[in-house]
TORNU-179025 format. One line per 8 residues: number of its first residue (from 0); for each residue y, x, z of C-alpha. Coordinates in Angstrom, 3 decimals, padded with zeros to 6 digits. Layout:
// residues N
NUM> Y X Z | ... $
END
This chain:
// residues 428
0> 004.567 053.861 -002.665 | 007.311 051.759 -000.423 | 006.718 053.536 002.510 | 007.682 056.646 000.868 | 010.711 055.303 -000.740 | 011.830 053.977 002.754 | 011.278 057.444 004.231 | 013.410 059.148 001.834 $
8> 016.065 056.603 002.507 | 016.044 057.276 006.196 | 016.306 060.975 005.808 | 019.320 060.660 003.412 | 021.001 058.231 005.968 | 019.835 060.920 008.930 | 021.584 063.553 006.744 | 024.835 061.824 005.926 $
16> 025.197 060.811 009.407 | 024.644 064.125 010.707 | 027.496 065.483 007.851 | 029.807 062.933 009.450 | 030.387 061.305 006.340 | 030.930 057.523 006.995 | 028.354 055.360 005.711 | 030.093 052.176 004.781 $
24> 033.139 054.037 003.426 | 034.372 052.736 000.175 | 035.820 056.107 -000.949 | 035.752 059.422 -000.026 | 038.769 061.858 000.130 | 037.070 065.302 -000.997 | 040.240 067.259 -000.618 | 039.970 066.677 003.445 $
32> 036.455 068.393 003.091 | 038.255 071.350 000.836 | 041.084 071.476 003.746 | 038.471 071.962 006.187 | 036.469 074.630 004.151 | 037.567 077.827 005.384 | 038.256 080.804 002.799 | 038.763 084.261 003.353 $
40> 041.567 086.285 001.950 | 038.854 089.165 001.511 | 037.660 087.181 -001.747 | 041.257 086.266 -002.996 | 044.034 088.083 -004.784 | 047.435 087.447 -004.778 | 049.489 089.240 -007.879 | 053.133 088.797 -008.444 $
48> 054.678 089.820 -012.030 | 058.420 089.586 -012.764 | 059.802 089.376 -016.042 | 063.632 088.744 -016.716 | 064.290 085.707 -014.248 | 060.664 083.920 -014.065 | 058.268 085.228 -011.374 | 054.420 084.683 -011.971 $
56> 052.384 084.538 -008.951 | 048.554 084.489 -009.861 | 045.636 083.593 -007.474 | 042.221 085.193 -007.984 | 038.895 085.168 -006.469 | 035.636 086.785 -007.013 | 033.608 083.997 -006.125 | 032.285 080.913 -007.977 $
64> 033.810 078.285 -006.047 | 036.913 078.719 -003.956 | 039.078 076.013 -002.785 | 042.827 076.535 -002.097 | 044.711 073.964 000.074 | 048.560 074.304 000.418 | 050.623 072.842 002.585 | 052.319 070.182 000.487 $
72> 055.792 070.235 001.957 | 055.891 074.106 001.960 | 053.423 075.533 000.072 | 055.131 078.914 -000.007 | 057.857 080.499 002.568 | 060.554 081.922 000.563 | 063.432 084.081 002.182 | 065.846 085.976 -000.022 $
80> 066.977 088.922 001.974 | 070.209 091.146 001.294 | 070.602 094.477 003.343 | 067.233 093.586 005.320 | 069.034 090.145 006.553 | 068.148 086.950 005.518 | 070.978 085.207 003.656 | 069.015 081.803 002.450 $
88> 065.968 080.050 002.558 | 064.839 078.381 -001.097 | 062.646 075.479 -001.292 | 059.680 076.174 -003.229 | 059.788 072.821 -005.305 | 063.337 073.572 -006.249 | 062.471 076.718 -008.017 | 058.899 075.947 -009.184 $
96> 058.747 075.332 -012.879 | 056.535 072.243 -014.160 | 054.351 070.496 -011.799 | 052.298 072.962 -009.769 | 048.832 072.269 -008.685 | 048.459 072.304 -004.968 | 045.223 071.550 -003.858 | 042.467 073.182 -006.395 $
104> 039.377 075.113 -006.367 | 039.401 078.530 -008.189 | 036.594 080.268 -010.098 | 036.290 083.316 -011.258 | 037.518 082.547 -014.897 | 039.630 079.812 -013.718 | 042.705 081.787 -011.440 | 045.274 079.781 -010.213 $
112> 048.922 080.346 -011.485 | 052.454 079.525 -010.435 | 055.879 080.323 -012.308 | 058.929 080.418 -010.393 | 062.659 080.290 -011.525 | 064.377 083.075 -009.938 | 067.498 083.305 -012.198 | 070.911 083.729 -010.476 $
120> 072.353 080.680 -011.296 | 069.051 078.935 -009.869 | 069.339 080.907 -006.734 | 073.210 080.573 -006.540 | 073.660 084.172 -005.595 | 076.462 086.698 -005.933 | 075.601 089.975 -008.137 | 074.028 092.440 -006.357 $
128> 070.636 093.697 -005.056 | 068.245 091.316 -003.198 | 064.321 090.656 -001.773 | 062.428 088.172 -002.074 | 059.957 087.685 000.724 | 057.226 085.187 -000.530 | 054.593 083.911 001.824 | 052.104 081.367 000.915 $
136> 050.741 078.844 003.351 | 047.547 078.143 002.628 | 046.107 075.376 005.136 | 042.394 076.500 004.704 | 042.664 079.802 005.539 | 041.830 081.232 009.134 | 044.797 083.733 008.975 | 048.016 083.858 006.954 $
144> 048.398 085.588 003.653 | 049.869 088.517 003.716 | 053.442 088.168 002.491 | 054.780 089.793 -000.841 | 058.333 091.649 -001.131 | 059.896 091.113 -004.939 | 063.039 092.913 -005.843 | 065.734 091.113 -007.505 $
152> 068.842 092.828 -009.209 | 071.463 090.823 -010.631 | 073.954 092.350 -012.973 | 077.307 093.764 -011.403 | 079.118 094.485 -014.673 | 082.011 092.342 -015.843 | 085.404 092.444 -017.671 | 088.495 092.094 -015.285 $
160> 091.939 092.543 -016.768 | 094.395 093.469 -014.010 | 097.538 091.745 -013.840 | 100.411 092.639 -016.377 | 102.840 094.863 -014.816 | 105.833 093.613 -016.982 | 106.679 091.860 -020.083 | 109.145 092.709 -023.128 $
168> 112.581 090.899 -022.885 | 111.418 089.131 -026.225 | 108.799 087.465 -024.000 | 108.219 084.598 -021.857 | 104.959 084.669 -019.520 | 103.401 080.746 -018.582 | 101.389 080.559 -015.727 | 098.646 077.755 -016.559 $
176> 095.936 076.609 -014.416 | 092.624 075.721 -016.039 | 089.927 074.129 -014.360 | 086.209 075.923 -013.941 | 083.209 074.047 -015.543 | 082.276 072.096 -012.526 | 085.765 070.828 -012.038 | 085.908 072.138 -008.366 $
184> 088.690 074.584 -008.820 | 091.718 075.761 -010.745 | 092.388 079.146 -012.108 | 095.599 080.650 -012.760 | 096.079 082.278 -016.144 | 099.038 084.337 -017.575 | 099.580 083.379 -021.435 | 102.676 085.474 -022.905 $
192> 104.292 083.805 -025.889 | 107.495 084.673 -027.893 | 110.754 084.226 -025.741 | 111.657 080.607 -025.150 | 114.361 078.642 -023.581 | 112.414 075.608 -023.004 | 109.348 076.817 -020.649 | 108.787 073.294 -019.180 $
200> 107.990 072.003 -022.891 | 106.021 075.181 -023.851 | 103.730 074.926 -020.733 | 102.816 071.412 -021.402 | 102.091 072.608 -024.849 | 099.907 075.565 -023.694 | 098.099 073.191 -021.359 | 097.026 070.894 -024.024 $
208> 095.935 073.771 -026.171 | 093.303 074.758 -023.538 | 092.618 078.336 -021.965 | 091.600 081.372 -024.522 | 088.000 081.444 -025.464 | 087.377 084.774 -023.716 | 088.385 083.317 -020.171 | 085.035 081.894 -019.955 $
216> 086.434 078.374 -019.138 | 086.134 074.916 -020.606 | 088.221 075.266 -023.825 | 089.647 071.749 -024.229 | 092.733 070.310 -022.738 | 092.773 069.470 -019.004 | 095.809 067.025 -019.482 | 096.659 064.013 -021.787 $
224> 098.167 064.786 -025.430 | 101.483 063.940 -026.137 | 103.342 064.030 -022.972 | 106.957 064.416 -022.814 | 109.057 066.146 -019.840 | 112.804 066.196 -018.354 | 113.981 068.074 -015.216 | 116.615 066.719 -012.703 $
232> 117.355 068.312 -009.593 | 114.160 070.225 -009.402 | 112.151 067.435 -009.980 | 110.025 067.426 -013.277 | 109.256 063.920 -014.533 | 106.407 063.710 -016.954 | 106.192 060.950 -019.177 | 102.648 060.170 -019.907 $
240> 101.588 059.162 -023.508 | 099.225 056.013 -024.028 | 096.535 058.811 -024.418 | 095.119 058.610 -021.064 | 091.824 056.459 -021.085 | 089.415 059.585 -020.430 | 091.477 060.362 -017.421 | 091.331 056.638 -015.918 $
248> 087.535 056.769 -015.787 | 086.637 059.787 -013.659 | 088.189 060.905 -010.623 | 087.289 064.720 -011.137 | 089.414 064.839 -014.351 | 092.009 063.026 -013.111 | 092.691 065.193 -010.514 | 092.297 068.088 -012.213 $
256> 094.972 066.987 -014.753 | 097.314 065.920 -011.868 | 096.842 069.381 -010.567 | 096.681 071.312 -013.864 | 100.599 069.536 -014.268 | 101.748 070.182 -010.925 | 100.564 073.686 -010.648 | 101.486 074.861 -014.010 $
264> 104.862 073.705 -013.814 | 105.670 074.239 -010.105 | 104.963 077.847 -011.049 | 108.574 077.923 -012.741 | 111.434 078.818 -010.735 | 113.373 075.716 -011.269 | 110.692 073.286 -010.522 | 109.824 072.198 -006.937 $
272> 108.320 068.554 -007.352 | 106.710 066.876 -010.268 | 106.795 063.061 -011.027 | 104.756 060.761 -013.403 | 105.776 057.888 -015.439 | 103.987 055.573 -017.590 | 105.187 052.544 -019.328 | 101.565 051.397 -018.489 $
280> 100.746 049.898 -014.984 | 100.598 053.473 -013.354 | 098.251 052.266 -010.805 | 095.543 052.263 -013.353 | 096.171 056.030 -014.702 | 094.392 059.181 -013.351 | 091.252 056.693 -011.517 | 093.818 054.308 -009.747 $
288> 095.882 057.361 -007.858 | 099.131 056.758 -006.244 | 101.869 057.851 -008.819 | 104.763 056.249 -006.708 | 105.453 059.827 -004.440 | 106.494 063.198 -006.077 | 103.628 065.800 -005.923 | 104.501 069.106 -004.577 $
296> 102.842 072.345 -005.859 | 100.266 074.327 -003.522 | 101.936 076.545 -001.039 | 100.571 078.520 001.875 | 098.118 081.649 002.499 | 095.107 081.741 000.078 | 091.948 083.671 -000.236 | 091.598 085.358 -003.807 $
304> 088.131 085.661 -004.517 | 086.352 086.721 -007.751 | 085.096 084.170 -010.371 | 082.505 085.015 -013.028 | 082.142 083.048 -016.120 | 079.514 082.896 -018.677 | 080.894 085.564 -020.794 | 081.124 087.995 -017.916 $
312> 084.791 087.964 -018.022 | 086.086 088.530 -014.283 | 089.053 086.440 -012.642 | 090.984 085.965 -009.679 | 090.260 082.498 -008.058 | 092.757 081.580 -004.893 | 091.336 079.370 -002.264 | 093.504 077.566 000.329 $
320> 092.692 079.026 003.495 | 092.838 076.466 006.792 | 094.028 079.260 009.070 | 097.619 079.529 008.388 | 098.211 082.661 010.801 | 097.920 086.191 009.403 | 094.455 087.473 010.647 | 094.560 090.775 008.977 $
328> 090.773 091.625 009.895 | 089.103 088.210 009.647 | 090.558 087.642 006.127 | 089.402 091.346 005.427 | 086.203 090.193 006.510 | 085.829 086.960 004.716 | 086.007 088.719 001.381 | 083.083 090.527 002.285 $
336> 079.472 088.968 001.711 | 077.886 089.490 004.905 | 080.493 087.191 006.341 | 080.113 084.160 003.929 | 076.417 083.763 002.843 | 076.873 080.062 002.487 | 080.149 080.167 000.859 | 079.443 082.674 -002.241 $
344> 077.232 081.843 -005.145 | 076.686 082.954 -008.775 | 080.132 082.063 -009.670 | 082.415 082.357 -006.776 | 081.708 085.854 -005.597 | 082.938 088.444 -002.923 | 085.486 091.116 -004.145 | 085.226 093.805 -001.274 $
352> 081.830 096.038 -001.056 | 079.940 095.998 002.610 | 080.483 099.558 002.794 | 084.220 099.418 002.406 | 085.664 099.324 006.294 | 089.315 098.582 007.332 | 089.957 101.473 009.883 | 093.195 100.399 011.012 $
360> 096.315 098.120 010.203 | 100.006 097.459 010.959 | 102.768 095.563 009.715 | 106.306 097.332 009.445 | 109.044 095.050 008.310 | 107.420 093.052 005.349 | 105.130 095.682 004.469 | 101.507 095.408 005.613 $
368> 099.621 099.223 006.084 | 095.932 099.132 005.559 | 093.834 102.308 006.309 | 090.018 102.243 004.661 | 087.259 104.626 004.911 | 085.944 106.895 002.153 | 084.039 104.152 000.784 | 087.125 103.001 -000.514 $
376> 087.772 105.859 -002.738 | 084.053 105.997 -004.018 | 084.150 102.451 -005.142 | 087.179 103.604 -007.187 | 085.295 106.482 -008.871 | 082.083 104.488 -009.375 | 083.073 100.889 -010.018 | 085.037 099.592 -012.800 $
384> 086.344 096.540 -010.350 | 088.302 098.827 -007.818 | 091.337 097.169 -009.174 | 089.791 093.574 -008.876 | 089.188 094.672 -005.308 | 092.953 096.007 -004.916 | 094.397 092.892 -006.405 | 092.237 090.415 -004.345 $
392> 093.210 091.850 -001.454 | 096.910 092.616 -002.872 | 097.227 088.619 -003.803 | 095.594 087.286 -000.554 | 097.682 089.127 001.965 | 101.137 088.682 000.382 | 100.176 084.817 000.077 | 101.488 084.900 003.619 $
400> 105.355 084.627 003.919 | 105.402 087.789 006.217 | 103.926 090.209 003.775 | 105.527 091.269 000.630 | 104.115 094.466 -000.294 | 100.834 096.336 000.889 | 100.110 099.780 001.533 | 096.781 100.770 000.657 $
408> 095.681 104.190 002.280 | 092.435 106.724 002.608 | 093.567 109.511 004.925 | 093.914 112.578 002.773 | 092.714 110.779 -000.378 | 094.704 107.982 -001.470 | 098.118 106.448 -000.587 | 100.096 103.317 -002.764 $
416> 102.296 100.811 -001.632 | 101.865 097.853 -004.282 | 103.637 094.686 -004.645 | 101.924 091.560 -006.518 | 102.716 090.791 -010.169 | 103.087 087.296 -011.155 | 101.374 088.024 -014.221 | 097.697 087.411 -012.787 $
424> 094.691 087.109 -015.125 | 096.270 087.367 -018.431 | 094.903 085.817 -021.383 | 093.707 088.755 -024.060 $
END
C-alpha cells in the first residue's frame, strides 16, 4: 500500500516537473499561464454599440473557457481621425467608465464588456464629424484583433448673434470683459444701456452685476463689490472696497479681476491706464500681485476664434498672437482646424471650414482684399455660422494696425467691404 502511494507521489512530481511548475514555489501566478495560452480570433467576436456618447465594447466567445489578457498599459489603441488624418490618440484609462477587468476568462454565458465615455467634453474635440479607430491589444492572441471604426458626430449648430451695426443716440454701449468657466480667458461682451454721462461708473456697476445668463458664462461678478473710480489725465484709479477676501486666496480669481477691470475700462476712449488703491496693504490684495505700477489695456494683434458655451451660444474670443507682423495666409490657416489640432477643443473652436480656401490677397492703403473659392458662398448658403466666420476674419485682420477694413470677394458671386463694429458679442 505504501509503495502504491509512493509511486503516485512520484508520478505527480514528474508531471509537475514536466509542466514547468516550480515544486517549491509558495504561490503560482495563474495569469502568467493565461498569457501563454493562445486564443484564436475565430472563436472570439467583437461587438461595438454607440448610444449617445457612450460606447459599449463587448467580447464574446463560442467556447466554454476563453482567457483574454490585455496589455495593462495600453489595452486598446484609440485614434481619433478627422478627414482621414489622425488628430489625437486617446488613452483608454482616461475614457473608461468604471474599473475594467483586463485579465479574465470568458465563457459563452459571460462575455467581457467595456464602456467608454466618448462625449465631446471628454475627448476635447471641436464640433464636426470624426472616426474613432479602436484596436484591442490582447497579449495572448497570435494575431492582432481587427480594428473597429466608429463614426462620431458632434453638433455643428449654435446661436451666433452678429455685432451690432449701431446704437441709438439715447443709448450707451459698454464693452465688458467676463471670464470663461475655467478662468483661462476673458470674452468681450457688449451691453447696451440707456445713455449715461458716467460710463466709467456704469462699467464698474455692470461688471458687478455679472454677464447675462444667455451668454453661457459664469453669472457672478468677476470683480470685488463696492469699488469707486476716478479719472485723471487718462489714468483711471480704482479705489477698492474692503470686500476683497475672495480675491486674496486664488491667483486665478485675482488675475481675472484685474484683467476684467483693466480691459473693460480700457475700452472707454478716455482711459489708457488703470491703477488700484486700497486702505489695506495693497500687496495682500489680488493674491499678492504688485499694484505699484499702472496696468495697460491689452493691445496688439489677436486671433478671434469661436467660443461655444454649454447653452450653445457662440461668442468670438480674442487670443493674443505671438507673431506681431501681418502674415495673411498664416493667420488664415490658424483659424482652421487642420492647422491647430492640439489647440482647439470642445469650447475653443475654429471659425473657417476646411473647404474654404484663400486664393489671393493684397493690401491697398488700409484695406485688405481677400479672394476666396466658391466654398465661401456655399458656407453662406448652407451654414448659419457664415457671419461668425466673416466677423472672425474681420476682427482678426483689423487687430493689426495697418488694416482698417477688409474686402471679401468670391469672383462673380460676392463682393463686400466691411469695417469692424465696436459692438462685438451683444447681449440679447
